[in-house]
N, C-alpha and C positions, 0 to 999 in steps of 0.2 A: 746466882750469875757470875762469870768470874770475873776480876777487874779488868784484865787484859779486852775480854770478850766486851766492857759494858764501853771502856775507850774505845776501840774500832766501833762498834753498832752506832754511837754517838759520832764518831769522825764522819763514818757514812752516811748518817741525815742532815749532816752539815754540808755534805759534798766532797771530802776526800775522797781519793780512789786508789786502789792499788797502784802503783807503778812498776809495772811488769817491764819496762823496759831500763829501768836505774841496774839492776843487779847489785843493788846495794841494801844487805840485810840489814844495817840499821834503820835505815829510814825507806821502807818499802812504798810509801804512801805519797800522793801528790796531793800539795794544799791546793783548794780550789780555784783561790783569786788569780795567782801566778803560775799555776804550774809547778813548781818549785818539789822537789822531793825533801821531805822535812820529816822527822819523828814528830809521832802524833802527839795533839795538846795535851796534859796530864789532866784532864776533866775532874776526874774522882779528888784532886787535894788542890785544883787551882780556881779559883773562883770566880777571875778574870775569864780563864776558858768556857767556865759554865755559862757566864753573862753572855759570851758568843755564841755559844750554843743556843742561848733562848731565844734570841733573835731570828732563829730561821723557824719559832713556831707562827701559825698564823693567829689571827685574834682567837677562834675558838678551841683552837689548841692548848695557845698560851691560858683560857681559864679552865680545860682541864686540868693542866699541869699545875695551876696555882690549886687545884684541889688534892690531885695526888701528893700535892707538899705539903698541902694540911695535913694529910690525914698520916703521913710520914713524921711529920716534926711533934704533931699534936697528938695524934690518934683518934680514936672515937670522942674520948670524953672531954675534947679541948671548949674552951671557954675565951669569954671576948678577952681577957685580962693575957692571956697566951699568944697573940696575935705577934708579940717579939719574937718567936721562937723559928715564927716564918719568917721573918725577915733576916733572923741570923743564921736561917740553913746553912748548914756545912754542904761543900763541894761535892761532898758523895751524895749527899741526901738529894739535893738537886739533882744529880747523876743519876740517880733513880729516878727520881718523879718525870723525869726527861725521858727515859727508855720506856717508862710503863704509859705513861702519855700516847706514843708513839707505835703501842704494844710492841714494843721490841725486847721485854725483860723475858728473860726465860729463866 
């Protein structure tokens, strides 16, 4: 899945929407809280942005997310000593796990 498509899919899952009335090609999306047209967060490189995205997951989905993140960071052969890899997952790894959790990864 291309990086820009990942950013858009995460943003839309977090409530961002296209701002058809802005006519601003640089900031075509509207932030969900205040309706201000802004550039989308850089979810693939910004851990703070991914932390905000993680907040939209329900508890059952958050459990699924942790499973996807576990397999992304440790693979099938992980052991208990590898849990630190889960805690230090990159923003890109978290983005992929987030999208897979919501069945948005293509």
